[in-house]
C-alpha positions in Angstrom: -13.7 20.4 19.9 -13.5 22.2 16.3 -12.1 19.9 14.0 -9.4 21.3 12.1 -10.2 19.4 8.8 -14.5 20.4 8.3 -14.5 23.3 11.2 -17.6 21.4 13.0 -18.2 20.7 16.1 -17.5 17.5 17.3 -16.4 15.4 19.8 -12.4 14.5 19.9 -11.8 11.1 19.0 -11.8 8.2 21.7 -8.6 6.9 20.4 -7.2 9.6 17.7 -4.9 8.3 14.7 -1.6 10.5 16.2 -1.9 11.1 20.4 0.0 14.6 19.8 -2.9 15.5 17.6 -6.8 15.3 18.6 -7.9 18.0 16.8 -9.2 15.9 14.2 -13.0 14.4 14.5 -13.7 10.9 13.8 -15.0 11.5 10.1 -12.4 13.4 8.6 -9.7 10.9 10.2 -11.5 8.0 8.4 -11.5 10.4 5.1 -8.1 10.8 5.5 -7.2 7.0 6.1 -9.8 6.2 2.9 -7.7 8.1 0.7 -4.4 6.3 1.8 -5.9 3.4 1.0 -6.9 4.6 -2.6 -3.0 5.0 -3.5 -0.7 2.5 -1.9 2.2 5.0 -2.5 0.8 7.4 0.4 2.5 4.6 2.8 3.0 5.2 5.0 0.8 7.7 6.4 1.8 10.4 8.5 -0.3 12.3 11.4 -2.8 14.7 9.7 -1.2 17.6 11.3 0.9 19.3 8.6 3.8 20.1 11.0 4.1 16.3 12.7 6.2 14.2 11.5 5.3 10.9 13.1 3.5 8.2 11.0 0.1 6.2 12.2 1.1 3.7 13.1 -0.9 -0.2 12.7 -1.9 -0.6 16.4 -3.4 3.6 15.9 -5.9 2.0 12.8 -6.9 -0.2 14.5 -7.7 0.8 18.3 -9.7 3.6 16.2 -12.2 1.3 15.1 -12.7 3.1 12.0 -11.7 0.7 9.5 -13.8 -2.0 8.0 -11.5 -5.8 9.0 -10.9 -5.7 4.9 -10.0 -2.0 5.0 -7.5 -2.6 8.1 -6.3 -5.5 6.4 -5.4 -3.6 3.4 -3.5 -0.6 5.7 -1.9 -3.4 7.3 -0.1 -4.8 3.9 0.2 -1.6 3.0 2.6 -0.4 5.8 4.2 -3.6 5.7 4.8 -2.9 2.2 6.0 0.6 2.4 8.6 -0.8 5.0 10.2 -2.9 2.2 13.6 -1.3 0.9 13.5 -1.6 -3.1 9.9 -3.2 -3.1 8.7 -3.9 -6.8 5.4 -4.6 -7.9 3.8 -7.6 -9.2 3.3 -6.5 -13.5 -0.8 -7.7 -13.3 -2.7 -5.1 -13.0 -5.7 -6.2 -11.4 -2.7 -7.5 -8.4 -0.2 -5.4 -7.8 1.2 -6.6 -4.8 4.2 -5.7 -3.4 7.4 -8.3 -4.9 10.6 -9.1 -2.5 13.6 -9.1 -4.0 13.9 -12.6 -2.2 10.7 -13.9 -3.5 10.0 -17.5 -4.8 13.1 -18.2 -7.1 13.5 -20.8 -9.4 15.0 -20.9 -12.5 15.2 -17.0 -13.2 11.3 -17.3 -12.1 9.5 -16.4 -9.0 5.5 -16.5 -8.6 3.6 -13.6 -7.3 2.5 -15.0 -3.4 -1.1 -13.2 -4.6 -1.9 -14.1 -7.9 0.7 -16.3 -8.5 1.7 -15.2 -11.9 5.3 -16.2 -13.1 7.3 -13.2 -12.9 11.6 -12.8 -14.4 13.3 -12.5 -11.1 15.7 -10.1 -13.5 13.8 -7.7 -14.8 10.4 -8.0 -12.7 7.9 -8.4 -15.7 6.3 -11.5 -16.9 8.6 -14.6 -17.0 10.4 -14.9 -20.4 12.5 -17.1 -22.4 16.4 -15.8 -22.9 17.8 -12.5 -21.6 16.4 -9.3 -20.3 16.0 -6.2 -22.2 14.0 -3.4 -20.7 12.3 -2.3 -23.7 11.3 -5.4 -24.6 10.4 -7.1 -21.3 7.5 -4.0 -21.4 6.0 -5.0 -24.6 6.2 -8.5 -24.0 4.9 -8.1 -20.7 1.6 -6.0 -22.4 1.4 -8.7 -25.1 1.4 -11.6 -22.4 -1.5 -9.8 -19.9 -3.7 -9.2 -22.7 -3.7 -12.9 -24.3 -3.9 -14.0 -20.2 
């Protein structure tokens, strides 16, 4: 088989990411997944064939055995986050976990399930006193994160 990405002669993957298209080598499939994992906004991940509209399932990635357990966990998390409507992200730059609209609320603030940062449930910036002002919240968030 000649891979449609690298044009090298390779064996077809034992377990391709998309059952409709197995004309990609495992190395190129792995690189494709690693590129997706570098940017959560690549999710949900589509088939490598540009004419195919199928999404690559978590099961297909598990079955392919291309990713380490840590990479697979990240793939699952990003895939799950991509399925949420109206997802927001934790304002802590080193975290950036997905925050659901119904996250642990109390007194106008909730906590990020990953890093524990207190987040305002109205403007989704770092928890603060008083009413929300989107411009002010951005400044407060930057200052609070710099201090913390």
